[in-house]
LUMKE-622713 format. One record per residue (C-alpha): residue number from 1; residue in one letter; z, y, x. Coordinates in Angstrom, 1 decimal, padded with zeros to 4 digits. Example, Ala and Ser with C-alpha at 12.3 -4.5 7.8 and 13.67 -1.06 7.14 Angstrom:
LUMKE-622713
resi=1 | resn=A | w=007.8 | v=-004.5 | u=012.3
resi=2 | resn=S | w=007.1 | v=-001.1 | u=013.7
This chain:
LUMKE-622713
resi=1 | resn=M | w=-005.2 | v=020.0 | u=-006.5
resi=2 | resn=R | w=-008.8 | v=019.7 | u=-004.7
resi=3 | resn=V | w=-009.9 | v=022.9 | u=-002.6
resi=4 | resn=V | w=-013.3 | v=023.9 | u=-001.4
resi=5 | resn=Y | w=-012.9 | v=024.1 | u=002.0
resi=6 | resn=A | w=-016.3 | v=025.5 | u=002.9
resi=7 | resn=I | w=-019.6 | v=024.9 | u=001.7
resi=8 | resn=P | w=-023.0 | v=024.8 | u=004.5
resi=9 | resn=E | w=-025.6 | v=027.6 | u=004.2
resi=10 | resn=H | w=-028.0 | v=024.9 | u=002.6
resi=11 | resn=R | w=-025.7 | v=024.1 | u=-000.1
resi=12 | resn=E | w=-026.2 | v=020.8 | u=-000.5
resi=13 | resn=Y | w=-022.7 | v=019.3 | u=-000.5
resi=14 | resn=M | w=-018.9 | v=021.0 | u=-000.2
resi=15 | resn=R | w=-016.0 | v=020.0 | u=002.5
resi=16 | resn=T | w=-013.1 | v=020.0 | u=-000.1
resi=17 | resn=G | w=-009.6 | v=018.6 | u=000.3
resi=18 | resn=S | w=-006.2 | v=018.5 | u=-001.4
resi=19 | resn=P | w=-004.0 | v=020.2 | u=000.7
resi=20 | resn=S | w=000.0 | v=020.1 | u=000.9
resi=21 | resn=E | w=001.4 | v=022.2 | u=-001.6
resi=22 | resn=P | w=004.9 | v=021.1 | u=-002.3
resi=23 | resn=I | w=005.5 | v=023.4 | u=-005.3
resi=24 | resn=L | w=002.3 | v=022.2 | u=-007.3
resi=25 | resn=A | w=003.8 | v=018.5 | u=-006.6
resi=26 | resn=E | w=007.1 | v=019.3 | u=-008.2
resi=27 | resn=A | w=005.0 | v=020.6 | u=-011.0
resi=28 | resn=A | w=003.3 | v=017.7 | u=-011.2
resi=29 | resn=G | w=005.9 | v=014.8 | u=-011.1
resi=30 | resn=R | w=007.8 | v=017.2 | u=-013.9
resi=31 | resn=Y | w=004.7 | v=016.9 | u=-015.8
resi=32 | resn=L | w=003.8 | v=013.4 | u=-015.4
resi=33 | resn=W | w=007.7 | v=012.3 | u=-016.4
resi=34 | resn=Q | w=007.6 | v=013.9 | u=-019.1
resi=35 | resn=L | w=004.2 | v=012.0 | u=-020.6
resi=36 | resn=P | w=005.1 | v=008.7 | u=-022.4
resi=37 | resn=G | w=006.0 | v=005.7 | u=-020.1
resi=38 | resn=K | w=006.8 | v=008.6 | u=-017.9
resi=39 | resn=I | w=004.8 | v=008.2 | u=-014.3
resi=40 | resn=M | w=005.4 | v=004.4 | u=-013.9
resi=41 | resn=E | w=002.5 | v=004.1 | u=-016.8
resi=42 | resn=A | w=001.3 | v=007.5 | u=-016.8
resi=43 | resn=G | w=000.4 | v=007.5 | u=-013.3
resi=44 | resn=P | w=-001.7 | v=004.1 | u=-012.9
resi=45 | resn=K | w=-003.2 | v=004.7 | u=-016.6
resi=46 | resn=I | w=-004.7 | v=008.4 | u=-015.4
resi=47 | resn=L | w=-006.1 | v=006.5 | u=-012.5
resi=48 | resn=A | w=-007.2 | v=003.1 | u=-013.8
resi=49 | resn=E | w=-009.3 | v=005.6 | u=-015.8
resi=50 | resn=S | w=-010.7 | v=007.7 | u=-013.2
resi=51 | resn=C | w=-011.9 | v=004.6 | u=-011.2
resi=52 | resn=R | w=-013.6 | v=003.5 | u=-014.3
resi=53 | resn=E | w=-015.6 | v=006.7 | u=-014.4
resi=54 | resn=G | w=-016.9 | v=006.2 | u=-011.0
resi=55 | resn=V | w=-014.8 | v=009.1 | u=-009.4
resi=56 | resn=V | w=-012.8 | v=007.2 | u=-007.3
resi=57 | resn=A | w=-015.0 | v=005.2 | u=-004.2
resi=58 | resn=R | w=-014.4 | v=001.5 | u=-004.3
resi=59 | resn=G | w=-013.3 | v=001.6 | u=-000.4
resi=60 | resn=E | w=-010.6 | v=004.3 | u=-001.0
resi=61 | resn=R | w=-009.1 | v=002.4 | u=-004.1
resi=62 | resn=G | w=-006.6 | v=000.4 | u=-002.0
resi=63 | resn=E | w=-005.1 | v=003.1 | u=-000.5
resi=64 | resn=L | w=-004.8 | v=005.2 | u=-003.7
resi=65 | resn=C | w=-003.5 | v=002.5 | u=-005.2
resi=66 | resn=G | w=-000.6 | v=001.9 | u=-002.4
resi=67 | resn=R | w=000.0 | v=005.9 | u=-002.0
resi=68 | resn=L | w=001.0 | v=005.3 | u=-006.2
resi=69 | resn=L | w=003.2 | v=002.9 | u=-005.6
resi=70 | resn=L | w=005.0 | v=004.4 | u=-003.1
resi=71 | resn=T | w=005.1 | v=008.1 | u=-004.6
resi=72 | resn=I | w=006.5 | v=006.4 | u=-008.0
resi=73 | resn=A | w=009.1 | v=004.5 | u=-006.2
resi=74 | resn=H | w=010.1 | v=007.6 | u=-004.7
resi=75 | resn=D | w=010.2 | v=009.2 | u=-008.0
resi=76 | resn=L | w=012.4 | v=006.5 | u=-009.7
resi=77 | resn=A | w=015.3 | v=006.5 | u=-006.4
resi=78 | resn=I | w=016.0 | v=010.4 | u=-007.4
resi=79 | resn=P | w=019.4 | v=010.8 | u=-008.9
resi=80 | resn=K | w=018.9 | v=011.5 | u=-012.5
resi=81 | resn=G | w=021.1 | v=014.4 | u=-014.0
resi=82 | resn=L | w=020.0 | v=016.8 | u=-011.6
resi=83 | resn=D | w=019.7 | v=020.4 | u=-012.4
resi=84 | resn=S | w=016.6 | v=021.6 | u=-013.6
resi=85 | resn=V | w=016.6 | v=025.0 | u=-012.0
resi=86 | resn=N | w=016.6 | v=023.1 | u=-008.6
resi=87 | resn=P | w=014.2 | v=021.3 | u=-007.0
resi=88 | resn=Q | w=013.6 | v=017.5 | u=-008.7
resi=89 | resn=Y | w=011.1 | v=016.1 | u=-006.3
resi=90 | resn=H | w=011.8 | v=017.9 | u=-002.8
resi=91 | resn=R | w=015.1 | v=016.4 | u=-001.9
resi=92 | resn=P | w=016.3 | v=013.5 | u=000.8
resi=93 | resn=I | w=016.4 | v=010.2 | u=-000.7
resi=94 | resn=P | w=018.2 | v=007.1 | u=001.2
resi=95 | resn=V | w=016.2 | v=004.7 | u=003.0
resi=96 | resn=V | w=017.7 | v=001.9 | u=001.3
resi=97 | resn=D | w=017.7 | v=003.2 | u=-002.4
resi=98 | resn=F | w=013.8 | v=003.8 | u=-001.7
resi=99 | resn=L | w=012.9 | v=000.3 | u=-000.9
resi=100 | resn=R | w=015.2 | v=-001.2 | u=-003.9
resi=101 | resn=A | w=013.4 | v=001.0 | u=-006.1
resi=102 | resn=L | w=010.0 | v=-000.2 | u=-004.8
resi=103 | resn=F | w=010.4 | v=-003.7 | u=-004.7
resi=104 | resn=A | w=011.3 | v=-006.1 | u=-007.2
resi=105 | resn=E | w=015.0 | v=-007.1 | u=-007.6
resi=106 | resn=S | w=014.6 | v=-010.1 | u=-006.8
resi=107 | resn=H | w=013.2 | v=-009.3 | u=-003.0
resi=108 | resn=H | w=016.2 | v=-006.7 | u=-002.2
resi=109 | resn=D | w=018.3 | v=-009.6 | u=-000.2
resi=110 | resn=T | w=014.9 | v=-010.4 | u=001.5
resi=111 | resn=V | w=014.5 | v=-006.8 | u=002.5
resi=112 | resn=L | w=017.7 | v=-005.7 | u=003.2
resi=113 | resn=R | w=019.0 | v=-008.6 | u=005.5
resi=114 | resn=A | w=015.5 | v=-008.6 | u=007.6
resi=115 | resn=T | w=015.8 | v=-008.4 | u=011.3
resi=116 | resn=P | w=013.3 | v=-007.3 | u=013.9
resi=117 | resn=I | w=010.1 | v=-008.8 | u=015.0
resi=118 | resn=N | w=011.8 | v=-010.0 | u=018.2
resi=119 | resn=S | w=015.2 | v=-011.5 | u=016.8
resi=120 | resn=D | w=016.0 | v=-014.6 | u=015.5
resi=121 | resn=P | w=015.9 | v=-014.4 | u=011.5
resi=122 | resn=S | w=019.4 | v=-014.7 | u=010.0
resi=123 | resn=T | w=021.1 | v=-014.3 | u=006.5
resi=124 | resn=I | w=024.4 | v=-013.3 | u=008.1
resi=125 | resn=P | w=025.3 | v=-010.7 | u=005.6
resi=126 | resn=G | w=027.3 | v=-008.5 | u=007.9
resi=127 | resn=N | w=024.5 | v=-009.1 | u=010.6
resi=128 | resn=P | w=024.3 | v=-005.3 | u=012.7
resi=129 | resn=L | w=020.6 | v=-005.6 | u=013.1
resi=130 | resn=A | w=019.5 | v=-006.2 | u=009.5
resi=131 | resn=L | w=017.7 | v=-003.8 | u=008.0
resi=132 | resn=G | w=020.0 | v=-002.3 | u=005.0
resi=133 | resn=K | w=022.9 | v=-002.0 | u=007.9
resi=134 | resn=V | w=020.7 | v=000.0 | u=010.6
resi=135 | resn=F | w=019.4 | v=002.3 | u=007.8
resi=136 | resn=E | w=022.0 | v=002.7 | u=005.9
resi=137 | resn=N | w=022.3 | v=006.2 | u=006.9
resi=138 | resn=A | w=018.6 | v=007.2 | u=007.4
resi=139 | resn=Y | w=017.0 | v=009.0 | u=004.2
resi=140 | resn=V | w=013.2 | v=010.1 | u=003.6
resi=141 | resn=S | w=011.9 | v=013.1 | u=001.7
resi=142 | resn=F | w=008.2 | v=013.3 | u=000.0
resi=143 | resn=S | w=006.9 | v=014.5 | u=-002.9
resi=144 | resn=H | w=003.2 | v=014.1 | u=-002.1
resi=145 | resn=F | w=000.6 | v=013.1 | u=001.1
resi=146 | resn=D | w=-001.2 | v=015.3 | u=003.3
resi=147 | resn=L | w=-004.0 | v=014.5 | u=005.0
resi=148 | resn=V | w=-004.2 | v=013.8 | u=008.9
resi=149 | resn=H | w=-007.9 | v=013.8 | u=010.3
resi=150 | resn=N | w=-006.8 | v=013.0 | u=014.3
resi=151 | resn=S | w=-004.8 | v=009.9 | u=014.7
resi=152 | resn=E | w=-003.8 | v=011.7 | u=018.0
resi=153 | resn=M | w=-001.6 | v=014.1 | u=015.9
resi=154 | resn=L | w=000.7 | v=011.4 | u=014.8
resi=155 | resn=G | w=004.5 | v=011.7 | u=017.0
resi=156 | resn=A | w=007.9 | v=013.5 | u=016.5
resi=157 | resn=S | w=006.8 | v=017.0 | u=016.2
resi=158 | resn=L | w=004.4 | v=016.1 | u=013.5
resi=159 | resn=L | w=007.4 | v=013.3 | u=011.7
resi=160 | resn=Q | w=010.0 | v=016.6 | u=012.0
resi=161 | resn=Y | w=007.2 | v=019.2 | u=010.1
resi=162 | resn=S | w=006.7 | v=016.7 | u=007.6
resi=163 | resn=L | w=009.6 | v=015.9 | u=006.7
resi=164 | resn=I | w=010.9 | v=019.6 | u=006.6
resi=165 | resn=R | w=008.0 | v=020.2 | u=004.0
resi=166 | resn=G | w=008.5 | v=017.1 | u=002.3
resi=167 | resn=C | w=005.3 | v=015.3 | u=002.6
resi=168 | resn=A | w=004.3 | v=012.3 | u=004.0
resi=169 | resn=I | w=001.0 | v=011.6 | u=005.7
resi=170 | resn=Q | w=-002.0 | v=009.8 | u=004.9
resi=171 | resn=I | w=-004.3 | v=008.9 | u=008.1
resi=172 | resn=N | w=-008.1 | v=009.3 | u=007.8
resi=173 | resn=Q | w=-010.0 | v=005.7 | u=007.7
resi=174 | resn=G | w=-010.7 | v=004.1 | u=010.8
resi=175 | resn=Q | w=-008.6 | v=006.3 | u=013.0
resi=176 | resn=A | w=-005.2 | v=003.9 | u=013.3
resi=177 | resn=S | w=-004.3 | v=000.7 | u=012.7
resi=178 | resn=I | w=-001.8 | v=002.6 | u=009.9
resi=179 | resn=D | w=-003.2 | v=004.2 | u=006.6
resi=180 | resn=A | w=000.1 | v=006.4 | u=005.8
resi=181 | resn=V | w=003.6 | v=007.3 | u=007.3
resi=182 | resn=I | w=006.9 | v=008.2 | u=005.7
resi=183 | resn=P | w=008.5 | v=010.4 | u=008.0
resi=184 | resn=I | w=012.4 | v=009.1 | u=008.3
resi=185 | resn=H | w=015.6 | v=010.8 | u=008.7
resi=186 | resn=M | w=018.1 | v=009.0 | u=011.2
resi=187 | resn=G | w=020.6 | v=010.9 | u=009.9
resi=188 | resn=G | w=023.0 | v=012.3 | u=007.5
resi=189 | resn=V | w=022.0 | v=015.3 | u=004.9
resi=190 | resn=T | w=023.7 | v=017.4 | u=006.6
resi=191 | resn=D | w=022.5 | v=016.6 | u=010.4
resi=192 | resn=P | w=020.0 | v=018.6 | u=011.7
resi=193 | resn=I | w=016.0 | v=017.4 | u=011.6
resi=194 | resn=T | w=014.9 | v=016.9 | u=015.2
resi=195 | resn=T | w=012.6 | v=015.3 | u=017.2
resi=196 | resn=N | w=015.2 | v=012.8 | u=018.5
resi=197 | resn=T | w=016.4 | v=011.9 | u=014.8
resi=198 | resn=V | w=012.7 | v=011.0 | u=013.4
resi=199 | resn=S | w=011.6 | v=007.6 | u=012.5
resi=200 | resn=A | w=008.8 | v=006.3 | u=010.3
resi=201 | resn=I | w=007.6 | v=003.7 | u=007.7
resi=202 | resn=N | w=004.5 | v=003.0 | u=009.0
resi=203 | resn=V | w=002.4 | v=001.6 | u=006.3
resi=204 | resn=R | w=-001.0 | v=-000.5 | u=005.8
resi=205 | resn=F | w=-002.8 | v=-001.1 | u=002.8
resi=206 | resn=N | w=-005.6 | v=-003.9 | u=002.3
resi=207 | resn=N | w=-007.6 | v=-004.6 | u=-000.7
resi=208 | resn=R | w=-008.4 | v=-008.5 | u=000.4
resi=209 | resn=K | w=-008.4 | v=-012.0 | u=-001.0
resi=210 | resn=D | w=-008.5 | v=-013.3 | u=002.3
resi=211 | resn=V | w=-005.2 | v=-012.4 | u=003.9
resi=212 | resn=Q | w=-005.3 | v=-012.5 | u=007.8
resi=213 | resn=Y | w=-002.7 | v=-011.6 | u=010.2
resi=214 | resn=C | w=-002.5 | v=-007.9 | u=011.0
resi=215 | resn=A | w=-000.7 | v=-006.8 | u=014.6
resi=216 | resn=I | w=000.7 | v=-002.9 | u=013.4
resi=217 | resn=D | w=001.0 | v=-001.0 | u=016.6
resi=218 | resn=R | w=004.3 | v=001.5 | u=016.0
resi=219 | resn=S | w=003.6 | v=003.6 | u=019.0
resi=220 | resn=E | w=001.7 | v=005.2 | u=017.1
resi=221 | resn=T | w=004.1 | v=007.1 | u=015.4
resi=222 | resn=V | w=007.3 | v=006.0 | u=017.1
resi=223 | resn=P | w=007.0 | v=005.1 | u=020.8
resi=224 | resn=D | w=010.5 | v=005.1 | u=021.6
resi=225 | resn=V | w=011.7 | v=002.0 | u=021.6
resi=226 | resn=G | w=015.0 | v=002.6 | u=021.2
resi=227 | resn=Q | w=014.6 | v=004.0 | u=017.9
resi=228 | resn=P | w=014.5 | v=001.6 | u=014.9
resi=229 | resn=A | w=011.1 | v=001.8 | u=012.7
resi=230 | resn=I | w=009.2 | v=-000.1 | u=009.4
resi=231 | resn=T | w=006.1 | v=-000.9 | u=008.8
resi=232 | resn=I | w=005.5 | v=-002.1 | u=005.4
resi=233 | resn=V | w=001.6 | v=-003.8 | u=004.8
resi=234 | resn=F | w=001.0 | v=-003.9 | u=001.2
resi=235 | resn=E | w=-001.6 | v=-007.0 | u=000.8
resi=236 | resn=L | w=-002.6 | v=-006.0 | u=-002.7
resi=237 | resn=G | w=-005.7 | v=-008.0 | u=-003.4
resi=238 | resn=D | w=-003.8 | v=-011.7 | u=-002.9
resi=239 | resn=E | w=-003.6 | v=-012.9 | u=-006.3
resi=240 | resn=S | w=-001.6 | v=-016.2 | u=-005.6
resi=241 | resn=P | w=000.1 | v=-016.0 | u=-002.3
resi=242 | resn=V | w=001.2 | v=-019.2 | u=-000.4
resi=243 | resn=S | w=004.1 | v=-017.7 | u=001.0
resi=244 | resn=P | w=006.5 | v=-015.4 | u=-000.6
resi=245 | resn=Y | w=005.6 | v=-012.4 | u=-002.7
resi=246 | resn=V | w=007.6 | v=-010.4 | u=000.0
resi=247 | resn=H | w=008.5 | v=-012.0 | u=003.3
resi=248 | resn=I | w=009.5 | v=-010.6 | u=007.2
resi=249 | resn=H | w=006.9 | v=-010.7 | u=010.2
resi=250 | resn=K | w=008.2 | v=-012.4 | u=012.9
resi=251 | resn=L | w=006.2 | v=-013.4 | u=016.3
resi=252 | resn=R | w=003.9 | v=-016.2 | u=016.2
resi=253 | resn=E | w=004.2 | v=-019.5 | u=018.2
resi=254 | resn=G | w=003.2 | v=-019.0 | u=021.6
resi=255 | resn=Q | w=003.1 | v=-014.9 | u=021.4
resi=256 | resn=A | w=004.7 | v=-012.4 | u=023.9
resi=257 | resn=Q | w=007.4 | v=-010.4 | u=023.0
resi=258 | resn=D | w=006.9 | v=-006.5 | u=023.1
resi=259 | resn=P | w=009.8 | v=-004.3 | u=024.0
resi=260 | resn=L | w=008.5 | v=-002.2 | u=021.2
resi=261 | resn=D | w=009.1 | v=-004.9 | u=018.5
resi=262 | resn=D | w=012.8 | v=-005.1 | u=019.6
resi=263 | resn=L | w=013.7 | v=-002.7 | u=016.6
resi=264 | resn=H | w=010.4 | v=-002.6 | u=014.9
resi=265 | resn=Y | w=011.0 | v=-004.0 | u=011.2
resi=266 | resn=Q | w=008.1 | v=-005.4 | u=009.3
resi=267 | resn=L | w=008.0 | v=-006.1 | u=005.6
resi=268 | resn=V | w=004.6 | v=-007.6 | u=004.0
resi=269 | resn=A | w=004.3 | v=-007.5 | u=000.4
resi=270 | resn=R | w=001.6 | v=-009.5 | u=-001.3
resi=271 | resn=S | w=-000.3 | v=-009.0 | u=-004.7
resi=272 | resn=H | w=000.4 | v=-006.2 | u=-006.9
resi=273 | resn=G | w=001.9 | v=-007.3 | u=-010.0
resi=274 | resn=P | w=006.1 | v=-007.1 | u=-010.9
resi=275 | resn=E | w=006.6 | v=-010.2 | u=-009.0
resi=276 | resn=T | w=006.2 | v=-008.3 | u=-005.9
resi=277 | resn=F | w=007.2 | v=-004.7 | u=-007.0
resi=278 | resn=N | w=009.6 | v=-003.0 | u=-009.2
resi=279 | resn=V | w=008.0 | v=-000.1 | u=-009.8
resi=280 | resn=V | w=005.3 | v=-002.4 | u=-011.7
resi=281 | resn=S | w=005.3 | v=-003.8 | u=-014.8
resi=282 | resn=A | w=003.6 | v=-006.7 | u=-016.8
resi=283 | resn=R | w=002.4 | v=-003.7 | u=-018.9
resi=284 | resn=T | w=000.8 | v=-001.6 | u=-015.9
resi=285 | resn=K | w=-000.4 | v=-004.7 | u=-014.1
resi=286 | resn=A | w=-003.9 | v=-004.9 | u=-015.6
resi=287 | resn=W | w=-004.3 | v=-000.8 | u=-014.8
resi=288 | resn=Y | w=-003.8 | v=-001.9 | u=-011.4
resi=289 | resn=S | w=-006.0 | v=-004.1 | u=-011.0
resi=290 | resn=I | w=-008.5 | v=-001.7 | u=-012.7
resi=291 | resn=I | w=-007.7 | v=000.3 | u=-009.9
resi=292 | resn=L | w=-008.3 | v=-002.3 | u=-007.5
resi=293 | resn=G | w=-011.1 | v=-003.8 | u=-008.5
resi=294 | resn=T | w=-009.5 | v=-007.4 | u=-008.1
resi=295 | resn=G | w=-010.6 | v=-009.1 | u=-011.4
resi=296 | resn=D | w=-014.1 | v=-011.0 | u=-012.0
resi=297 | resn=I | w=-016.2 | v=-011.3 | u=-014.9
resi=298 | resn=M | w=-015.0 | v=-014.0 | u=-015.8
resi=299 | resn=G | w=-011.7 | v=-012.6 | u=-016.4
resi=300 | resn=D | w=-012.7 | v=-010.2 | u=-018.7
resi=301 | resn=F | w=-014.7 | v=-012.8 | u=-020.8
resi=302 | resn=P | w=-013.0 | v=-013.1 | u=-023.8
resi=303 | resn=R | w=-014.6 | v=-016.9 | u=-024.3
resi=304 | resn=A | w=-014.2 | v=-018.5 | u=-020.4
resi=305 | resn=N | w=-011.7 | v=-021.4 | u=-022.0
resi=306 | resn=E | w=-015.3 | v=-022.4 | u=-023.7
resi=307 | resn=P | w=-016.8 | v=-024.3 | u=-021.1
resi=308 | resn=E | w=-020.6 | v=-024.3 | u=-023.0
resi=309 | resn=L | w=-020.4 | v=-020.5 | u=-022.8
resi=310 | resn=A | w=-018.4 | v=-020.2 | u=-019.9
resi=311 | resn=A | w=-021.4 | v=-022.1 | u=-018.3
resi=312 | resn=Y | w=-024.0 | v=-019.8 | u=-019.9
resi=313 | resn=V | w=-022.5 | v=-016.8 | u=-018.2
resi=314 | resn=N | w=-022.1 | v=-018.6 | u=-014.9
resi=315 | resn=Q | w=-026.1 | v=-019.5 | u=-014.6
resi=316 | resn=M | w=-027.0 | v=-015.9 | u=-015.0
resi=317 | resn=M | w=-025.5 | v=-015.2 | u=-011.5
resi=318 | resn=A | w=-028.0 | v=-017.1 | u=-009.6
resi=319 | resn=L | w=-026.3 | v=-016.2 | u=-005.7
resi=320 | resn=Q | w=-023.2 | v=-018.3 | u=-006.7
resi=321 | resn=H | w=-022.4 | v=-020.9 | u=-004.5
resi=322 | resn=E | w=-022.5 | v=-023.7 | u=-006.6
resi=323 | resn=H | w=-025.8 | v=-022.2 | u=-007.9
resi=324 | resn=A | w=-027.5 | v=-022.2 | u=-004.6
resi=325 | resn=E | w=-026.0 | v=-026.2 | u=-003.6
resi=326 | resn=R | w=-027.7 | v=-027.7 | u=-006.6
resi=327 | resn=Y | w=-031.1 | v=-025.7 | u=-006.5
resi=328 | resn=L | w=-031.3 | v=-026.5 | u=-002.6
resi=329 | resn=T | w=-030.8 | v=-030.2 | u=-003.1
resi=330 | resn=L | w=-033.4 | v=-030.0 | u=-005.9
resi=331 | resn=Y | w=-035.8 | v=-028.3 | u=-003.9
resi=332 | resn=E | w=-035.2 | v=-030.7 | u=-000.7
resi=333 | resn=S | w=-035.9 | v=-033.5 | u=-002.9
resi=334 | resn=Q | w=-039.0 | v=-032.0 | u=-004.5
resi=335 | resn=V | w=-040.6 | v=-031.3 | u=-000.6
resi=336 | resn=T | w=-039.1 | v=-034.8 | u=000.5
resi=337 | resn=R | w=-041.6 | v=-036.2 | u=-002.1
resi=338 | resn=S | w=-044.6 | v=-034.4 | u=-002.0
resi=339 | resn=H | w=-044.3 | v=-034.9 | u=001.8
resi=340 | resn=E | w=-044.2 | v=-038.9 | u=000.7
resi=341 | resn=E | w=-047.2 | v=-038.5 | u=-001.3
resi=342 | resn=T | w=-049.5 | v=-036.9 | u=001.3
resi=343 | resn=V | w=-048.3 | v=-039.4 | u=003.8
resi=344 | resn=E | w=-049.5 | v=-042.1 | u=001.4
């Protein structure tokens, strides 16, 4: 729910925002779960329609899409058959269950057997450093996201308060190497939530086809090197990943070890389809493509398989590389011919 915070005296614009409202988030979650297809279909459909209408700025689409994926994973991980009198969405969820709900089943072993950045890759089922082992008694609890304008506010106290309030954290653009934070409670559901028990899932949303190395500074949220932390980098615009759809980030060749990465687990998820995410189906992928704006004209042209008609469409886009090369070659040949004729 968007609220007007302030209207300047000149009234040329308004300062608005969506403050943290746990009760409203609970009501919204219940409403979406009653719609056809529940939140897994209703969520991306509603958001795609908003993007088509121009309600969402293009630069915000990657983050909005990523937060939707995380929210759906949270809702899917909630135990079924709960008493409707009690809150359905404001409750702790095991970190392992949340990650299983987020990623496609084919990636579950990769995720749960992940080891920290500084450690050697291992496929040993009982590895004590495996993510599934380290976080087997850890919980997340968020029904919505709230915005933090200053990344300097991030820290154990804010993570503790966010866990109690039941919200994840959205970070203002350009403020940090991460875009969102999901607080983690490292302990059982009956253990007190303190600044010593909190950790985080740091999240980075990228909507680009040219995937590049992405360095994440975990100290922005969990500076304690003895506290395990997770980072997930979403490469949502990568349509044809060369490496696996989900892989574990390790040290690059020749890169020095940082003690902060001794217990830092970094997952990289490429693309935005069901091959990567459990929360996306073949039916809903098209809506996510609309949200991200990853499609092109030929992808929407129904006769793109007919070469002559496709060529006509391409000719109307004059600044494409192949057109520029062809016309510049023709131009240079004409200039050369004209010069030779002048000399003669």
